[in-house]
A tleap script that builds the chain and sets N, CA, C and O, in Angstrom:
source leaprc.protein.ff14SB
mol = sequence {
  NMET ALA LYS SER ASN GLY GLU ILE LEU ASP
  ARG LEU PHE ALA VAL ILE LEU SER ARG ARG
  GLU VAL ASP PRO ALA GLU SER TYR VAL ALA
  GLN GLN PHE GLN ALA GLY THR SER ARG ILE
  ALA GLN LYS VAL GLY GLU GLU ALA VAL GLU
  THR ALA LEU ALA ALA LEU SER GLY ASP LYS
  ARG GLU LEU ALA SER GLU SER ALA ASP LEU
  LEU PHE HIE LEU MET ILE LEU TRP ALA ASP
  GLY GLY LEU SER PRO SER ASP VAL TYR ALA
  GLU LEU THR ARG ARG GLU GLY ILE SER GLY
  LEU ASP ALA LYS LYS VAL GLY LYS GLY CASN
}
set mol.1.N position { 7.945 5.733 17.420 }
set mol.1.CA position { 6.605 6.033 16.947 }
set mol.1.C position { 6.663 7.197 15.969 }
set mol.1.O position { 7.482 8.103 16.126 }
set mol.2.N position { 5.807 7.177 14.971 }
set mol.2.CA position { 5.772 8.215 13.946 }
set mol.2.C position { 5.388 9.553 14.560 }
set mol.2.O position { 4.608 9.616 15.510 }
set mol.3.N position { 5.952 10.628 13.999 }
set mol.3.CA position { 5.625 11.972 14.461 }
set mol.3.C position { 4.187 12.332 14.113 }
set mol.3.O position { 3.532 13.072 14.848 }
set mol.4.N position { 3.701 11.817 13.007 }
set mol.4.CA position { 2.309 12.031 12.631 }
set mol.4.C position { 1.760 10.739 12.047 }
set mol.4.O position { 2.511 9.887 11.572 }
set mol.5.N position { 0.471 10.609 12.088 }
set mol.5.CA position { -0.141 9.388 11.571 }
set mol.5.C position { 0.111 9.212 10.086 }
set mol.5.O position { 0.194 8.080 9.610 }
set mol.6.N position { 0.236 10.303 9.342 }
set mol.6.CA position { 0.489 10.214 7.918 }
set mol.6.C position { 1.873 9.706 7.569 }
set mol.6.O position { 2.079 9.178 6.477 }
set mol.7.N position { 2.821 9.857 8.474 }
set mol.7.CA position { 4.194 9.437 8.171 }
set mol.7.C position { 4.303 7.948 7.880 }
set mol.7.O position { 5.034 7.560 6.969 }
set mol.8.N position { 3.609 7.115 8.615 }
set mol.8.CA position { 3.690 5.678 8.371 }
set mol.8.C position { 3.119 5.349 7.000 }
set mol.8.O position { 3.638 4.474 6.307 }
set mol.9.N position { 2.063 6.038 6.605 }
set mol.9.CA position { 1.498 5.816 5.274 }
set mol.9.C position { 2.476 6.254 4.194 }
set mol.9.O position { 2.631 5.575 3.178 }
set mol.10.N position { 3.133 7.381 4.410 }
set mol.10.CA position { 4.118 7.857 3.439 }
set mol.10.C position { 5.292 6.886 3.322 }
set mol.10.O position { 5.765 6.616 2.218 }
set mol.11.N position { 5.759 6.366 4.443 }
set mol.11.CA position { 6.863 5.394 4.402 }
set mol.11.C position { 6.440 4.113 3.706 }
set mol.11.O position { 7.185 3.567 2.893 }
set mol.12.N position { 5.244 3.633 4.024 }
set mol.12.CA position { 4.747 2.419 3.388 }
set mol.12.C position { 4.587 2.630 1.885 }
set mol.12.O position { 4.916 1.743 1.098 }
set mol.13.N position { 4.086 3.789 1.483 }
set mol.13.CA position { 3.927 4.076 0.067 }
set mol.13.C position { 5.279 4.080 -0.644 }
set mol.13.O position { 5.392 3.604 -1.773 }
set mol.14.N position { 6.299 4.617 0.015 }
set mol.14.CA position { 7.644 4.608 -0.572 }
set mol.14.C position { 8.134 3.179 -0.780 }
set mol.14.O position { 8.764 2.884 -1.795 }
set mol.15.N position { 7.856 2.299 0.161 }
set mol.15.CA position { 8.229 0.889 0.011 }
set mol.15.C position { 7.473 0.277 -1.166 }
set mol.15.O position { 8.055 -0.448 -1.972 }
set mol.16.N position { 6.181 0.570 -1.260 }
set mol.16.CA position { 5.382 0.045 -2.370 }
set mol.16.C position { 5.985 0.479 -3.700 }
set mol.16.O position { 6.149 -0.343 -4.602 }
set mol.17.N position { 6.316 1.753 -3.831 }
set mol.17.CA position { 6.922 2.244 -5.075 }
set mol.17.C position { 8.253 1.559 -5.360 }
set mol.17.O position { 8.560 1.243 -6.510 }
set mol.18.N position { 9.042 1.329 -4.314 }
set mol.18.CA position { 10.353 0.706 -4.506 }
set mol.18.C position { 10.253 -0.749 -4.950 }
set mol.18.O position { 11.187 -1.277 -5.553 }
set mol.19.N position { 9.136 -1.397 -4.661 }
set mol.19.CA position { 8.950 -2.804 -5.024 }
set mol.19.C position { 8.339 -2.981 -6.405 }
set mol.19.O position { 8.227 -4.103 -6.900 }
set mol.20.N position { 7.951 -1.891 -7.020 }
set mol.20.CA position { 7.261 -1.949 -8.303 }
set mol.20.C position { 8.056 -2.679 -9.382 }
set mol.20.O position { 7.482 -3.412 -10.186 }
set mol.21.N position { 9.351 -2.486 -9.402 }
set mol.21.CA position { 10.194 -3.070 -10.448 }
set mol.21.C position { 10.999 -4.289 -9.979 }
set mol.21.O position { 11.870 -4.780 -10.696 }
set mol.22.N position { 10.701 -4.762 -8.785 }
set mol.22.CA position { 11.399 -5.919 -8.224 }
set mol.22.C position { 10.857 -7.191 -8.888 }
set mol.22.O position { 9.734 -7.213 -9.391 }
set mol.23.N position { 11.661 -8.227 -8.878 }
set mol.23.CA position { 11.237 -9.530 -9.407 }
set mol.23.C position { 10.000 -10.001 -8.649 }
set mol.23.O position { 10.041 -10.127 -7.425 }
set mol.24.N position { 8.902 -10.264 -9.355 }
set mol.24.CA position { 7.680 -10.719 -8.682 }
set mol.24.C position { 7.868 -11.998 -7.865 }
set mol.24.O position { 7.096 -12.254 -6.941 }
set mol.25.N position { 8.866 -12.791 -8.186 }
set mol.25.CA position { 9.125 -13.991 -7.394 }
set mol.25.C position { 9.646 -13.634 -6.002 }
set mol.25.O position { 9.654 -14.469 -5.097 }
set mol.26.N position { 10.081 -12.379 -5.844 }
set mol.26.CA position { 10.668 -11.947 -4.563 }
set mol.26.C position { 9.825 -10.922 -3.816 }
set mol.26.O position { 10.184 -10.523 -2.708 }
set mol.27.N position { 8.712 -10.490 -4.402 }
set mol.27.CA position { 7.942 -9.419 -3.768 }
set mol.27.C position { 6.454 -9.582 -4.037 }
set mol.27.O position { 6.021 -9.683 -5.185 }
set mol.28.N position { 5.687 -9.605 -2.968 }
set mol.28.CA position { 4.227 -9.661 -3.086 }
set mol.28.C position { 3.713 -8.430 -3.826 }
set mol.28.O position { 2.836 -8.539 -4.683 }
set mol.29.N position { 4.259 -7.255 -3.496 }
set mol.29.CA position { 3.823 -6.020 -4.150 }
set mol.29.C position { 4.088 -6.092 -5.645 }
set mol.29.O position { 3.228 -5.723 -6.446 }
set mol.30.N position { 5.266 -6.562 -6.029 }
set mol.30.CA position { 5.597 -6.696 -7.454 }
set mol.30.C position { 4.638 -7.667 -8.136 }
set mol.30.O position { 4.262 -7.461 -9.290 }
set mol.31.N position { 4.242 -8.719 -7.431 }
set mol.31.CA position { 3.260 -9.661 -7.986 }
set mol.31.C position { 1.938 -8.958 -8.258 }
set mol.31.O position { 1.294 -9.201 -9.279 }
set mol.32.N position { 1.542 -8.095 -7.349 }
set mol.32.CA position { 0.284 -7.370 -7.527 }
set mol.32.C position { 0.360 -6.453 -8.751 }
set mol.32.O position { -0.568 -6.416 -9.559 }
set mol.33.N position { 1.461 -5.718 -8.883 }
set mol.33.CA position { 1.623 -4.847 -10.046 }
set mol.33.C position { 1.622 -5.665 -11.341 }
set mol.33.O position { 1.023 -5.263 -12.338 }
set mol.34.N position { 2.286 -6.789 -11.312 }
set mol.34.CA position { 2.344 -7.641 -12.503 }
set mol.34.C position { 0.951 -8.160 -12.873 }
set mol.34.O position { 0.638 -8.298 -14.055 }
set mol.35.N position { 0.125 -8.443 -11.882 }
set mol.35.CA position { -1.210 -8.975 -12.127 }
set mol.35.C position { -2.129 -7.939 -12.776 }
set mol.35.O position { -3.083 -8.305 -13.463 }
set mol.36.N position { -1.855 -6.670 -12.569 }
set mol.36.CA position { -2.608 -5.620 -13.245 }
set mol.36.C position { -3.691 -4.976 -12.402 }
set mol.36.O position { -4.021 -5.427 -11.306 }
set mol.37.N position { -4.224 -3.912 -12.956 }
set mol.37.CA position { -5.194 -3.076 -12.240 }
set mol.37.C position { -6.418 -3.851 -11.791 }
set mol.37.O position { -6.863 -3.687 -10.655 }
set mol.38.N position { -6.982 -4.704 -12.669 }
set mol.38.CA position { -8.199 -5.391 -12.248 }
set mol.38.C position { -7.961 -6.304 -11.065 }
set mol.38.O position { -8.818 -6.411 -10.188 }
set mol.39.N position { -6.825 -6.960 -11.022 }
set mol.39.CA position { -6.525 -7.837 -9.879 }
set mol.39.C position { -6.287 -7.006 -8.618 }
set mol.39.O position { -6.731 -7.377 -7.532 }
set mol.40.N position { -5.591 -5.890 -8.768 }
set mol.40.CA position { -5.347 -5.017 -7.609 }
set mol.40.C position { -6.681 -4.494 -7.077 }
set mol.40.O position { -6.917 -4.504 -5.869 }
set mol.41.N position { -7.550 -4.038 -7.976 }
set mol.41.CA position { -8.865 -3.531 -7.570 }
set mol.41.C position { -9.695 -4.631 -6.905 }
set mol.41.O position { -10.386 -4.379 -5.919 }
set mol.42.N position { -9.626 -5.846 -7.444 }
set mol.42.CA position { -10.339 -6.967 -6.848 }
set mol.42.C position { -9.840 -7.213 -5.429 }
set mol.42.O position { -10.637 -7.469 -4.526 }
set mol.43.N position { -8.537 -7.139 -5.230 }
set mol.43.CA position { -7.957 -7.361 -3.906 }
set mol.43.C position { -8.422 -6.280 -2.929 }
set mol.43.O position { -8.699 -6.569 -1.765 }
set mol.44.N position { -8.507 -5.031 -3.405 }
set mol.44.CA position { -9.011 -3.960 -2.549 }
set mol.44.C position { -10.456 -4.271 -2.130 }
set mol.44.O position { -10.824 -4.089 -0.970 }
set mol.45.N position { -11.256 -4.735 -3.072 }
set mol.45.CA position { -12.634 -5.108 -2.753 }
set mol.45.C position { -12.704 -6.218 -1.726 }
set mol.45.O position { -13.504 -6.159 -0.793 }
set mol.46.N position { -11.866 -7.235 -1.896 }
set mol.46.CA position { -11.839 -8.343 -0.943 }
set mol.46.C position { -11.466 -7.841 0.449 }
set mol.46.O position { -12.081 -8.220 1.446 }
set mol.47.N position { -10.449 -6.981 0.501 }
set mol.47.CA position { -10.005 -6.460 1.803 }
set mol.47.C position { -11.068 -5.559 2.423 }
set mol.47.O position { -11.202 -5.525 3.646 }
set mol.48.N position { -11.828 -4.825 1.602 }
set mol.48.CA position { -12.900 -3.975 2.126 }
set mol.48.C position { -13.993 -4.828 2.770 }
set mol.48.O position { -14.515 -4.492 3.833 }
set mol.49.N position { -14.326 -5.930 2.113 }
set mol.49.CA position { -15.336 -6.838 2.675 }
set mol.49.C position { -14.829 -7.436 3.989 }
set mol.49.O position { -15.570 -7.504 4.969 }
set mol.50.N position { -13.573 -7.865 4.005 }
set mol.50.CA position { -13.013 -8.437 5.242 }
set mol.50.C position { -12.996 -7.401 6.368 }
set mol.50.O position { -13.211 -7.746 7.530 }
set mol.51.N position { -12.742 -6.142 6.030 }
set mol.51.CA position { -12.747 -5.075 7.033 }
set mol.51.C position { -14.160 -4.873 7.573 }
set mol.51.O position { -14.352 -4.728 8.780 }
set mol.52.N position { -15.139 -4.862 6.685 }
set mol.52.CA position { -16.533 -4.701 7.120 }
set mol.52.C position { -16.965 -5.862 8.015 }
set mol.52.O position { -17.636 -5.659 9.027 }
set mol.53.N position { -16.580 -7.067 7.637 }
set mol.53.CA position { -16.932 -8.236 8.456 }
set mol.53.C position { -16.255 -8.177 9.818 }
set mol.53.O position { -16.841 -8.565 10.828 }
set mol.54.N position { -15.019 -7.692 9.841 }
set mol.54.CA position { -14.321 -7.551 11.121 }
set mol.54.C position { -15.038 -6.535 12.004 }
set mol.54.O position { -15.125 -6.719 13.218 }
set mol.55.N position { -15.547 -5.473 11.402 }
set mol.55.CA position { -16.292 -4.474 12.177 }
set mol.55.C position { -17.547 -5.094 12.788 }
set mol.55.O position { -17.901 -4.813 13.933 }
set mol.56.N position { -18.200 -5.926 12.018 }
set mol.56.CA position { -19.412 -6.578 12.512 }
set mol.56.C position { -19.123 -7.583 13.616 }
set mol.56.O position { -19.980 -7.850 14.458 }
set mol.57.N position { -17.922 -8.139 13.613 }
set mol.57.CA position { -17.575 -9.126 14.641 }
set mol.57.C position { -17.368 -8.485 16.007 }
set mol.57.O position { -17.446 -9.158 17.035 }
set mol.58.N position { -17.103 -7.183 16.011 }
set mol.58.CA position { -16.875 -6.491 17.280 }
set mol.58.C position { -15.471 -6.661 17.828 }
set mol.58.O position { -15.176 -6.180 18.921 }
set mol.59.N position { -14.599 -7.336 17.089 }
set mol.59.CA position { -13.226 -7.578 17.534 }
set mol.59.C position { -12.343 -6.425 17.050 }
set mol.59.O position { -12.005 -6.353 15.868 }
set mol.60.N position { -11.972 -5.529 17.961 }
set mol.60.CA position { -11.194 -4.343 17.588 }
set mol.60.C position { -9.831 -4.693 16.998 }
set mol.60.O position { -9.371 -4.039 16.063 }
set mol.61.N position { -9.197 -5.704 17.533 }
set mol.61.CA position { -7.883 -6.099 17.021 }
set mol.61.C position { -8.004 -6.596 15.573 }
set mol.61.O position { -7.179 -6.250 14.727 }
set mol.62.N position { -9.029 -7.405 15.293 }
set mol.62.CA position { -9.252 -7.896 13.936 }
set mol.62.C position { -9.601 -6.739 12.999 }
set mol.62.O position { -9.154 -6.712 11.852 }
set mol.63.N position { -10.390 -5.792 13.481 }
set mol.63.CA position { -10.748 -4.631 12.674 }
set mol.63.C position { -9.510 -3.806 12.334 }
set mol.63.O position { -9.368 -3.338 11.204 }
set mol.64.N position { -8.625 -3.628 13.291 }
set mol.64.CA position { -7.388 -2.884 13.028 }
set mol.64.C position { -6.522 -3.619 12.012 }
set mol.64.O position { -5.964 -3.002 11.105 }
set mol.65.N position { -6.411 -4.931 12.165 }
set mol.65.CA position { -5.608 -5.732 11.248 }
set mol.65.C position { -6.160 -5.690 9.827 }
set mol.65.O position { -5.409 -5.488 8.873 }
set mol.66.N position { -7.456 -5.878 9.689 }
set mol.66.CA position { -8.068 -5.847 8.366 }
set mol.66.C position { -8.023 -4.444 7.760 }
set mol.66.O position { -7.878 -4.293 6.547 }
set mol.67.N position { -8.148 -3.426 8.603 }
set mol.67.CA position { -8.035 -2.050 8.120 }
set mol.67.C position { -6.642 -1.778 7.574 }
set mol.67.O position { -6.489 -1.104 6.555 }
set mol.68.N position { -5.625 -2.302 8.254 }
set mol.68.CA position { -4.253 -2.146 7.768 }
set mol.68.C position { -4.076 -2.840 6.420 }
set mol.68.O position { -3.438 -2.296 5.518 }
set mol.69.N position { -4.640 -4.042 6.281 }
set mol.69.CA position { -4.586 -4.749 5.001 }
set mol.69.C position { -5.265 -3.936 3.899 }
set mol.69.O position { -4.752 -3.839 2.784 }
set mol.70.N position { -6.417 -3.355 4.218 }
set mol.70.CA position { -7.155 -2.562 3.245 }
set mol.70.C position { -6.345 -1.337 2.819 }
set mol.70.O position { -6.242 -1.048 1.627 }
set mol.71.N position { -5.780 -0.628 3.771 }
set mol.71.CA position { -4.968 0.545 3.430 }
set mol.71.C position { -3.763 0.160 2.574 }
set mol.71.O position { -3.426 0.861 1.620 }
set mol.72.N position { -3.127 -0.934 2.912 }
set mol.72.CA position { -1.967 -1.414 2.150 }
set mol.72.C position { -2.352 -1.674 0.694 }
set mol.72.O position { -1.687 -1.192 -0.223 }
set mol.73.N position { -3.414 -2.425 0.488 }
set mol.73.CA position { -3.828 -2.744 -0.879 }
set mol.73.C position { -4.376 -1.518 -1.609 }
set mol.73.O position { -4.211 -1.393 -2.823 }
set mol.74.N position { -5.019 -0.623 -0.883 }
set mol.74.CA position { -5.491 0.615 -1.481 }
set mol.74.C position { -4.306 1.452 -1.974 }
set mol.74.O position { -4.378 2.068 -3.037 }
set mol.75.N position { -3.228 1.470 -1.206 }
set mol.75.CA position { -2.040 2.218 -1.638 }
set mol.75.C position { -1.384 1.585 -2.864 }
set mol.75.O position { -0.823 2.297 -3.697 }
set mol.76.N position { -1.445 0.271 -2.985 }
set mol.76.CA position { -0.954 -0.366 -4.214 }
set mol.76.C position { -1.804 0.112 -5.386 }
set mol.76.O position { -1.277 0.406 -6.459 }
set mol.77.N position { -3.121 0.189 -5.181 }
set mol.77.CA position { -4.021 0.670 -6.229 }
set mol.77.C position { -3.730 2.128 -6.571 }
set mol.77.O position { -3.740 2.499 -7.745 }
set mol.78.N position { -3.472 2.960 -5.558 }
set mol.78.CA position { -3.099 4.360 -5.821 }
set mol.78.C position { -1.861 4.420 -6.700 }
set mol.78.O position { -1.831 5.138 -7.699 }
set mol.79.N position { -0.841 3.662 -6.320 }
set mol.79.CA position { 0.412 3.676 -7.088 }
set mol.79.C position { 0.168 3.215 -8.518 }
set mol.79.O position { 0.704 3.792 -9.464 }
set mol.80.N position { -0.624 2.196 -8.667 }
set mol.80.CA position { -0.942 1.681 -9.994 }
set mol.80.C position { -1.663 2.744 -10.832 }
set mol.80.O position { -1.470 2.817 -12.045 }
set mol.81.N position { -2.488 3.559 -10.185 }
set mol.81.CA position { -3.247 4.591 -10.873 }
set mol.81.C position { -2.540 5.932 -10.972 }
set mol.81.O position { -3.107 6.905 -11.469 }
set mol.82.N position { -1.289 5.982 -10.493 }
set mol.82.CA position { -0.533 7.226 -10.585 }
set mol.82.C position { -0.843 8.243 -9.497 }
set mol.82.O position { -0.516 9.422 -9.633 }
set mol.83.N position { -1.471 7.792 -8.420 }
set mol.83.CA position { -1.748 8.668 -7.284 }
set mol.83.C position { -0.722 8.448 -6.193 }
set mol.83.O position { -0.032 7.430 -6.164 }
set mol.84.N position { -0.633 9.415 -5.295 }
set mol.84.CA position { 0.201 9.272 -4.107 }
set mol.84.C position { -0.651 9.640 -2.893 }
set mol.84.O position { -1.725 10.223 -3.042 }
set mol.85.N position { -0.182 9.307 -1.712 }
set mol.85.CA position { -0.943 9.709 -0.525 }
set mol.85.C position { -1.193 11.220 -0.498 }
set mol.85.O position { -2.254 11.651 -0.046 }
set mol.86.N position { -0.246 12.030 -0.968 }
set mol.86.CA position { -0.447 13.481 -0.941 }
set mol.86.C position { -1.624 13.897 -1.812 }
set mol.86.O position { -2.298 14.880 -1.505 }
set mol.87.N position { -1.886 13.164 -2.896 }
set mol.87.CA position { -3.072 13.457 -3.714 }
set mol.87.C position { -4.344 13.217 -2.911 }
set mol.87.O position { -5.295 13.994 -2.989 }
set mol.88.N position { -4.352 12.146 -2.149 }
set mol.88.CA position { -5.531 11.818 -1.337 }
set mol.88.C position { -5.647 12.798 -0.173 }
set mol.88.O position { -6.750 13.229 0.166 }
set mol.89.N position { -4.510 13.155 0.445 }
set mol.89.CA position { -4.542 14.147 1.522 }
set mol.89.C position { -5.102 15.473 1.004 }
set mol.89.O position { -5.877 16.132 1.699 }
set mol.90.N position { -4.714 15.868 -0.212 }
set mol.90.CA position { -5.201 17.116 -0.797 }
set mol.90.C position { -6.712 17.067 -0.997 }
set mol.90.O position { -7.402 18.058 -0.757 }
set mol.91.N position { -7.226 15.928 -1.434 }
set mol.91.CA position { -8.676 15.802 -1.617 }
set mol.91.C position { -9.396 15.847 -0.278 }
set mol.91.O position { -10.461 16.454 -0.160 }
set mol.92.N position { -8.817 15.207 0.729 }
set mol.92.CA position { -9.427 15.265 2.062 }
set mol.92.C position { -9.418 16.694 2.595 }
set mol.92.O position { -10.387 17.138 3.210 }
set mol.93.N position { -8.327 17.408 2.360 }
set mol.93.CA position { -8.232 18.801 2.782 }
set mol.93.C position { -9.275 19.646 2.064 }
set mol.93.O position { -9.907 20.505 2.678 }
set mol.94.N position { -9.458 19.410 0.776 }
set mol.94.CA position { -10.453 20.143 0.002 }
set mol.94.C position { -11.849 19.932 0.577 }
set mol.94.O position { -12.662 20.856 0.602 }
set mol.95.N position { -12.121 18.726 1.034 }
set mol.95.CA position { -13.448 18.393 1.565 }
set mol.95.C position { -13.648 18.820 3.008 }
set mol.95.O position { -14.779 18.840 3.494 }
set mol.96.N position { -12.577 19.160 3.695 }
set mol.96.CA position { -12.665 19.494 5.113 }
set mol.96.C position { -13.639 20.653 5.326 }
set mol.96.O position { -13.557 21.682 4.655 }
set mol.97.N position { -14.540 20.469 6.251 }
set mol.97.CA position { -15.503 21.499 6.574 }
set mol.97.C position { -16.745 21.489 5.706 }
set mol.97.O position { -17.653 22.293 5.918 }
set mol.98.N position { -16.800 20.589 4.729 }
set mol.98.CA position { -17.978 20.481 3.874 }
set mol.98.C position { -18.824 19.323 4.383 }
set mol.98.O position { -18.353 18.188 4.460 }
set mol.99.N position { -20.050 19.609 4.723 }
set mol.99.CA position { -20.947 18.568 5.202 }
set mol.99.C position { -21.215 17.565 4.091 }
set mol.99.O position { -21.516 17.950 2.962 }
set mol.100.N position { -21.108 16.305 4.403 }
set mol.100.CA position { -21.429 15.264 3.434 }
set mol.100.C position { -22.873 15.362 2.966 }
set mol.100.O position { -23.173 15.082 1.806 }
set mol.101.N position { -23.757 15.756 3.855 }
set mol.101.CA position { -25.161 15.911 3.480 }
set mol.101.C position { -25.335 17.063 2.499 }
set mol.101.O position { -26.096 16.952 1.538 }
set mol.102.N position { -24.631 18.172 2.737 }
set mol.102.CA position { -24.712 19.311 1.814 }
set mol.102.C position { -24.123 18.952 0.460 }
set mol.102.O position { -24.679 19.330 -0.571 }
set mol.103.N position { -23.019 18.237 0.442 }
set mol.103.CA position { -22.383 17.859 -0.816 }
set mol.103.C position { -23.306 16.946 -1.635 }
set mol.103.O position { -23.385 17.070 -2.857 }
set mol.104.N position { -23.989 16.046 -0.963 }
set mol.104.CA position { -24.911 15.144 -1.665 }
set mol.104.C position { -26.091 15.911 -2.267 }
set mol.104.O position { -26.591 15.540 -3.329 }
set mol.105.N position { -26.532 16.968 -1.605 }
set mol.105.CA position { -27.657 17.774 -2.107 }
set mol.105.C position { -27.330 18.400 -3.463 }
set mol.105.O position { -28.213 18.563 -4.305 }
set mol.106.N position { -26.056 18.750 -3.670 }
set mol.106.CA position { -25.673 19.358 -4.950 }
set mol.106.C position { -25.126 18.323 -5.912 }
set mol.106.O position { -24.634 18.670 -6.986 }
set mol.107.N position { -25.208 17.040 -5.535 }
set mol.107.CA position { -24.844 15.953 -6.443 }
set mol.107.C position { -23.365 15.731 -6.629 }
set mol.107.O position { -22.955 15.199 -7.661 }
set mol.108.N position { -22.549 16.115 -5.672 }
set mol.108.CA position { -21.097 15.969 -5.815 }
set mol.108.C position { -20.518 14.966 -4.837 }
set mol.108.O position { -19.298 14.919 -4.678 }
set mol.109.N position { -21.327 14.170 -4.179 }
set mol.109.CA position { -20.804 13.237 -3.180 }
set mol.109.C position { -20.207 14.015 -2.040 }
set mol.109.O position { -20.643 15.131 -1.753 }
set mol.110.N position { -19.200 13.438 -1.372 }
set mol.110.CA position { -18.543 14.147 -0.256 }
set mol.110.C position { -17.496 15.065 -0.779 }
set mol.110.O position { -16.831 15.749 -0.001 }
savepdb mol mol.pdb
quit
């Protein structure tokens, strides 16, 4: 088991990066990169909808599975956009302790 929850995401992201230049005939991730940003973003949207529907179904196992799919495709999108999990962790850290309601009042989202 991972020492921290972030470790599995970091390992998965490393795999995603390593597949970027692989023959698309041999790698789903490489196929996604080859298809381009709009296709990757579309896939993230599809997975987000499937995750929301799984939440509505009340099936925790399905919700976990769809959430994993969403995170996986989101990380492909991060890599495509030049982000890494540490960039997202830094943004989450920056937001820590800031009320979402207070942030919305000043027009900056969360």
